[in-house]
VEXTI-877193 format. One record per residue: x negated, y negated, z negated of N, C-alpha, C, CB in turn; residue number from 1; residue in one letter. Coordinates in Angstrom, 2 decimals, decimal comma, padded with zeros to 5 digits. Each point is the difference from the previous one (the first is absolute). Glycine has a CB too. Example, Ala and Ser with C-alpha at 12.3 -4.5 7.8 and 13.67 -1.06 7.14 Angstrom:
       n.x       n.y       n.z      ca.x      ca.y      ca.z       c.x       c.y       c.z      cb.x      cb.y      cb.z     n   res
   -013,19    005,69   -007,80    000,89   -001,19    000,00   -000,90   -001,20    000,00    001,89    001,17   -001,25     1     A
   -001,54   -002,22    001,97   -000,82   -001,19   -000,06    000,77   -001,09   -000,73   -001,18    000,63    002,15     2     S
//
This chain:
       n.x       n.y       n.z      ca.x      ca.y      ca.z       c.x       c.y       c.z      cb.x      cb.y      cb.z     n   res
    030,21   -017,63    011,58    000,45   -000,40   -001,32    000,10   -001,53   -000,08   -001,06    002,07   -001,01     1     S
    001,77   -002,53    000,02    000,12   -001,45   -000,17   -001,32   -000,63   -000,39    002,38    000,31   -000,65     2     L
   -003,21    000,42   -000,08   -001,32   -000,55   -000,35   -000,79   -000,32    001,25    000,01    001,30   -002,14     3     N
    000,03   -000,40    003,11   -000,71   -000,23    001,26    000,60   -001,19    000,74   -000,56    002,44    000,15     4     A
    001,88   -002,56   -000,18    000,66   -001,12    000,66   -000,37   -001,33   -000,66    001,90    001,52    000,64     5     A
   -001,98   -001,52   -001,97   -000,38   -001,22   -000,72   -001,44   -000,37    000,35    001,59    000,55   -001,88     6     I
   -002,45    000,44    001,95   -001,40   -000,25    000,38   -000,09   -000,54    001,43   -000,75    001,82   -001,55     7     S
    001,58   -001,29    002,43    000,01   -000,49    001,38    000,46   -001,46    000,05    000,46    002,33    000,83     8     A
    000,51   -002,67   -001,67    000,45   -001,40   -000,07   -001,14   -000,90   -000,45    002,33    000,77   -000,52     9     C
   -003,11   -000,30   -000,45   -001,14   -000,79   -000,47   -000,98   -000,25    001,13    000,27    000,96   -002,29    10     E
   -000,60    000,10    003,02   -000,95   -000,13    001,10    000,53   -000,92    001,11   -000,87    002,29   -000,53    11     K
    002,19   -002,33    000,68    000,61   -000,84    001,01    000,36   -001,39   -000,49    000,86    002,05    001,01    12     G
   -001,20   -002,36   -002,26    000,29   -001,33   -000,53    001,47   -000,23   -000,30   -001,94   -000,80    001,25    13     G
    002,69    001,86   -001,46    001,44   -000,11   -000,24    000,31    000,22   -001,48    000,46    000,81    002,34    14     Q
   -000,92   -001,73   -003,18    000,17    000,18   -001,43    001,47    000,00   -000,42   -002,22   -001,09   -000,32    15     W
    003,06    000,30    001,01    001,43   -000,04   -000,35    000,64    001,37    000,20    000,09   -002,43    000,64    16     Q
   -000,41    003,07    000,48    000,55    001,32    000,28   -000,55    001,02   -000,99    000,23   -000,59    002,43    17     L
   -001,50    000,46   -002,80   -000,58    000,90   -000,99    000,77   -000,10   -001,32   -002,27   -000,22    001,10    18     A
    002,60   -001,00   -001,52    000,76   -000,19   -001,24    001,40    000,59    000,11   -001,32   -002,07   -000,46    19     L
    001,94    001,92    001,62    001,33    000,59    000,21   -000,05    001,52   -000,11    000,61   -001,92    001,48    20     Q
   -001,63    002,52   -000,86   -000,14    001,45   -000,08   -000,26    000,45   -001,43   -000,87    000,03    002,34    21     L
    000,01   -000,74   -003,03   -000,30    000,34   -001,39    001,25   -000,08   -000,87   -002,35   -000,85    000,31    22     L
    003,12   -000,21   -000,13    001,20   -000,17   -000,82    001,11    000,98    000,38   -000,60   -002,41   -000,24    23     S
    000,53    002,99    001,44    001,03    000,97    000,41   -000,26    001,40   -000,57    000,32   -001,32    002,09    24     S
   -001,49    001,57   -002,59   -000,34    001,34   -000,47    000,93    000,52   -001,09   -002,35   -000,51    000,59    25     M
    002,66   -000,28   -001,65    000,92    000,53   -001,02    001,39    000,31    000,57   -001,26   -001,31   -001,71    26     P
    001,73    000,46    002,63    001,33    000,24    000,59    000,02    001,30    000,80    000,38   -002,49    000,10    27     K
   -001,51    002,81    000,50   -000,13    001,23    000,80   -000,40    001,19   -000,87   -000,62   -001,39    001,99    28     L
    000,51    001,15   -003,28   -000,41    001,02   -000,97   -001,37    000,60    000,34    002,41    000,51   -000,39    29     R
   -003,29   -001,41    000,81   -001,39    000,36    000,25   -000,82   -000,61   -001,13    000,33    000,11    002,56    30     I
   -001,04    000,74   -003,25   -000,78   -000,47   -001,15   -001,17   -000,85    000,47    000,66    002,04   -001,31    31     A
   -000,82   -003,19    000,68   -001,16   -000,84    000,25   -001,16    000,54   -000,80    001,44   -002,03    000,45    32     M
   -002,61    001,97    000,13   -001,20    000,41   -000,71   -001,05   -001,11    000,13    000,51    002,46    000,41    33     D
   -001,68   -002,19   -000,93   -001,06   -001,00    000,05   -000,34   -000,37    001,44   -000,91    000,88   -002,15    34     T
    000,97    000,09    003,04   -000,31   -000,27    001,42    001,03   -000,95    000,59   -001,06    002,27    000,21    35     I
    002,31   -002,09   -000,55    001,06   -000,91    000,48   -000,28   -001,43   -000,45    001,66    001,88   -000,06    36     S
   -001,95   -002,02   -001,22   -000,27   -001,32   -000,54   -001,26   -000,61    000,60    001,14    000,67   -002,12    37     H
   -002,18    000,15    002,27   -001,23   -000,50    000,60    000,23   -000,51    001,41   -001,30    001,60   -001,40    38     N
    002,08   -000,85    002,17    000,30   -000,41    001,38    000,77   -001,31    000,02    000,03    002,41    000,71    39     A
    000,94   -002,54   -001,62    000,76   -001,25   -000,08   -000,85   -001,18   -000,42    002,00    001,34   -000,56    40     G
   -002,87   -001,12   -000,43   -000,88   -001,08   -000,45   -000,97   -000,38    001,12    000,19    000,80   -002,39    41     I
   -000,72    000,18    003,09   -000,91   -000,29    001,12    000,69   -000,79    001,10   -001,25    002,10   -000,52    42     S
    002,51   -001,77    000,80    000,75   -000,76    001,00    000,18   -001,44   -000,45    001,20    002,10    000,71    43     A
   -000,92   -002,28   -001,99    000,14   -001,36   -000,54   -001,33   -000,74    000,07    001,85    000,79   -001,52    44     C
   -002,94   -000,10    001,24   -001,32   -000,63    000,08   -000,28   -000,48    001,41   -000,82    001,45   -001,85    45     A
    001,14   -000,63    002,82   -000,23   -000,39    001,40    000,79   -001,25    000,34   -000,40    002,40    000,61    46     R
    001,58   -002,55   -001,21    000,84   -001,16    000,26   -000,19   -001,14   -000,98    001,62    001,54    000,97    47     G
   -002,64   -001,45   -001,82   -000,28   -001,02   -001,02    001,18   -000,22   -000,95   -001,54   -001,11    001,62    48     S
    002,26    002,17   -001,88    001,19   -000,08   -000,87   -000,35    000,50   -001,39    001,52    000,34    001,99    49     Q
   -002,28   -001,17   -002,72   -000,50    000,42   -001,30    001,11    000,24   -001,02   -002,07   -001,27    000,50    50     W
    003,14    000,48   -000,44    001,09    000,17   -000,96    000,64    001,38    000,15    000,42   -002,47    000,03    51     Q
   -000,17    002,86    001,21    000,61    001,30    000,25   -000,95    001,12   -000,37    001,36   -000,99    001,85    52     S
   -002,64    000,81   -001,57   -001,00    001,02   -000,35   -000,01    000,23   -001,51   -001,39   -000,64    002,00    53     A
    001,36   -000,44   -002,77   -000,03    000,13   -001,46    001,32    000,54   -000,54   -001,62   -001,88   -000,11    54     L
    002,71    001,59    000,79    001,30    000,55   -000,39    000,01    001,52    000,18    001,12   -002,18    000,65    55     S
   -001,68    002,65    000,46   -000,08    001,44    000,23   -000,91    000,65   -001,04    000,39   -000,35    002,47    56     I
   -001,51   -000,29   -002,77   -000,91    000,53   -001,03    000,73    000,12   -001,33   -001,97   -001,04    001,18    57     L
    002,72    000,01   -001,55    000,76    000,05   -001,25    001,06    001,08    000,01   -000,41   -002,42   -000,27    58     G
    001,08    002,58    001,40    001,03    001,04    000,12   -000,60    001,39   -000,15    001,34   -001,50    001,49    59     A
   -002,50    001,70   -000,89   -000,67    001,30   -000,10   -000,34    000,30   -001,45   -000,93   -000,28    002,32    60     A
    000,41   -000,71   -003,03   -000,35    000,21   -001,40    001,25    000,23   -000,84   -002,03   -001,43    000,30    61     Q
    003,13    000,73    000,03    001,26    000,18   -000,71    000,55    001,41    000,22    000,48   -002,46    000,25    62     H
   -000,75    003,02    000,93    000,46    001,36    000,31   -000,99    001,06   -000,49    001,19   -000,91    002,00    63     E
   -002,15    000,47   -002,80   -001,01    000,90   -000,56   -000,83    000,72    001,06    001,48    000,29   -001,95    64     N
   -001,67   -000,95    003,09   -000,90    000,53    001,02   -001,39   -000,56   -000,28    001,88    000,21    001,73    65     L
   -002,83    000,66   -001,81   -001,36   -000,43   -000,30   -000,60   -000,71    001,20   -000,28    001,91   -001,62    66     A
   -000,11   -003,16    001,45   -000,65   -000,69    001,11   -001,40    000,57    000,23    001,33   -002,10   -000,49    67     P
   -001,82    001,93    001,68   -001,35    000,44    000,34   -000,87   -001,21    000,31    000,90    002,19    000,90    68     S
   -002,16   -001,94   -000,61   -000,87   -001,08    000,44    000,55   -000,64    001,26   -001,97    001,15   -001,02    69     E
    002,54   -000,32    001,91    000,58   -000,52    001,25    001,13   -000,97   -000,31   -000,62    002,13    001,19    70     V
    001,42   -001,81   -002,19    001,11   -000,86   -000,40   -000,52   -001,39   -000,39    001,31    002,01   -000,78    71     T
   -002,29   -002,03   -000,09   -000,54   -001,27   -000,47   -000,79   -000,72    001,09   -000,10    000,94   -002,30    72     F
   -000,60   -000,19    003,14   -000,73   -000,63    001,10    000,96   -000,72    000,94   -001,79    001,76   -000,16    73     N
    002,89   -001,10    000,50    000,99   -000,61    000,89    000,63   -001,22   -000,65    000,45    002,24    001,04    74     A
   -000,13   -002,12   -002,33    000,60   -001,14   -000,71   -000,98   -001,17   -000,09    001,43    001,59   -001,33    75     A
   -002,69   -001,29    001,05   -001,01   -001,06   -000,06   -000,18   -000,66    001,37   -001,17    001,22   -001,86    76     A
    001,23   -000,42    002,92   -000,10   -000,56    001,35    001,18   -000,91    000,31   -001,26    002,04    000,73    77     S
    002,45   -001,63   -001,17    001,18   -000,84    000,21   -000,16   -001,33   -000,72    001,43    002,05    000,23    78     A
   -001,94   -002,00   -001,45   -000,22   -001,24   -000,76   -001,05   -000,87    000,68    000,62    001,18   -002,13    79     C
   -001,69   -000,55    002,58   -001,06   -000,75    000,68    000,53   -000,68    001,26   -001,71    001,60   -000,90    80     E
    002,46   -000,86    001,70    000,54   -000,56    001,24    001,05   -001,07   -000,26   -000,45    002,17    001,12    81     R
    001,09   -002,09   -002,27    001,00   -001,00   -000,37   -000,57   -001,14   -000,82    001,68    001,78    000,06    82     G
   -003,02   -001,90   -000,08   -000,67   -001,06   -000,75    000,35    000,01   -001,48   -000,01   -001,35    002,06    83     D
    000,16    002,53   -002,61    000,31    000,16   -001,42   -001,19    000,64   -000,70    002,48    000,21    000,49    84     Q
   -003,61   -000,89   -000,48   -001,23    000,57   -000,53    000,10    000,32   -001,49   -001,25   -001,26    001,74    85     W
    002,03    000,46   -002,48    000,15    000,27   -001,43    000,66    001,36   -000,23    000,16   -002,47   -000,45    86     Q
    000,83    002,78    001,28    000,68    001,29   -000,15   -000,89    001,15    000,44    002,19   -001,15    000,37    87     L
   -003,00    000,93    000,65   -000,95    001,03    000,42   -000,97    000,30   -001,14    000,20   -000,74    002,41    88     A
   -000,67   -000,31   -003,08   -000,89    000,20   -001,15    000,73    000,71   -001,15   -001,28   -002,07    000,67    89     L
    002,54    001,72   -000,87    000,78    000,65   -001,06    000,12    001,50    000,25    001,28   -002,13   -000,35    90     K
   -001,12    002,51    001,60    000,09    001,43    000,31   -001,28    000,73   -000,40    001,55   -000,53    001,89    91     L
   -002,69   -000,13   -001,74   -001,26    000,61   -000,43    000,02    000,32   -001,49   -001,20   -001,26    001,81    92     L
    001,80    000,37   -002,59    000,02    000,20   -001,46    001,03    001,03   -000,43   -000,77   -002,33   -000,27    93     T
    001,78    002,56    001,09    001,07    000,94   -000,34   -000,40    001,45    000,33    001,69   -001,82    000,42    94     V
   -002,54    002,00    000,56   -000,34    001,35    000,45   -000,50    000,91   -001,13   -000,55   -000,98    002,20    95     M
   -000,34    000,52   -003,07   -000,44    000,89   -001,09    001,14    000,43   -000,93   -002,22   -001,10    000,12    96     P
    003,26    000,29   -000,22    001,15    000,35   -000,84    000,72    001,25    000,50    000,25   -002,40   -000,56    97     D
   -000,39    002,70    001,85    000,62    001,20    000,59   -001,06    001,01    000,42    001,94   -001,40    000,79    98     V
   -003,08    001,33   -001,46   -001,10    000,96    000,18   -000,58   -000,01    001,41    001,04    001,40   -001,74    99     A
   -001,07   -002,59    002,35   -000,59   -000,16    001,32   -001,12   -001,03   -000,08    002,19    000,61    001,14   100     L
   -003,18   -000,42   -000,30   -001,10   -000,96    000,06    000,05   -000,73    001,34   -001,43    001,44   -001,53   101     A
    001,27   -002,75    001,50   -000,08   -000,73    001,27   -001,17    000,52    000,82    001,03   -002,05   -001,07   102     P
   -000,85    002,03    002,39   -001,09    000,42    000,89   -000,37   -001,15    000,93    000,77    002,41   -000,12   103     N
   -001,60   -002,14    001,09   -000,49   -001,06    000,88    001,13   -000,69    000,76   -002,14    001,26    000,23   104     S
    003,18   -000,53    000,11    001,13   -000,61    000,71    000,74   -000,97   -000,92    000,24    002,06    001,46   105     V
    000,00   -001,63   -002,69    000,70   -000,86   -000,95   -000,80   -001,26   -000,29    001,08    002,02   -001,01   106     T
   -002,38   -001,82    000,73   -000,86   -001,16   -000,26   -000,09   -000,91    001,23   -001,31    001,37   -001,64   107     F
    001,24   -000,76    002,82   -000,09   -000,79    001,23    001,22   -000,88    000,21   -001,40    001,79    000,98   108     G
    002,59   -001,23   -001,25    001,22   -000,80    000,15    000,02   -001,15   -000,99    001,23    002,03    000,78   109     A
   -001,65   -001,76   -002,02   -000,02   -001,06   -001,01   -001,01   -001,08    000,36    000,69    001,66   -001,75   110     A
   -001,86   -001,24    002,20   -001,03   -000,97    000,37    000,43   -000,83    001,21   -001,75    001,55   -000,91   111     I
    002,34   -000,89    001,91    000,48   -000,73    001,17    001,08   -001,00   -000,38   -000,55    001,97    001,45   112     S
    001,42   -001,56   -002,37    001,03   -000,93   -000,46   -000,59   -001,22   -000,67    001,52    001,92   -000,29   113     G
   -002,57   -001,70   -000,51   -000,67   -001,13   -000,65   -000,70   -000,90    001,01   -000,31    001,40   -002,04   114     C
   -000,29   -000,81    003,04   -000,66   -000,78    001,05    001,00   -000,88    000,75   -001,72    001,80    000,24   115     E
    002,92   -001,26   -000,03    001,03   -000,73    000,74    000,57   -001,17   -000,79    000,53    002,10    001,18   116     N
   -000,73   -002,11   -002,50    000,61   -001,06   -000,81   -000,77   -001,30    000,05    000,90    001,75   -001,48   117     C
   -002,07   -001,74    002,09   -000,81   -001,22    000,05    000,62   -001,05    000,87   -002,01    001,35   -000,37   118     R
//
């Protein structure tokens, strides 16, 4: 499946290819789901592409796909790796709005981002 291919791109550090695969799904009439978005956000996190990660998060919410803890953890990691600690902290405050609670991974990404800002 394309979700598996996107995940493989993430593991291989090929975030650009992961984004291409993700964006090809509507053209191929393959429905995107939370797993698709999570894989794309994780690929962006691996590549420190916080803008793309947050764009995917926004697109998922626009498509009325319910984000999961994994979604926010990956997005927070992307922000942390991109030295965007303020955005990582913002994600912590947004999670309760979608009935999710930050967990140790989310807090860890935010804390690491703050440590990196020194």
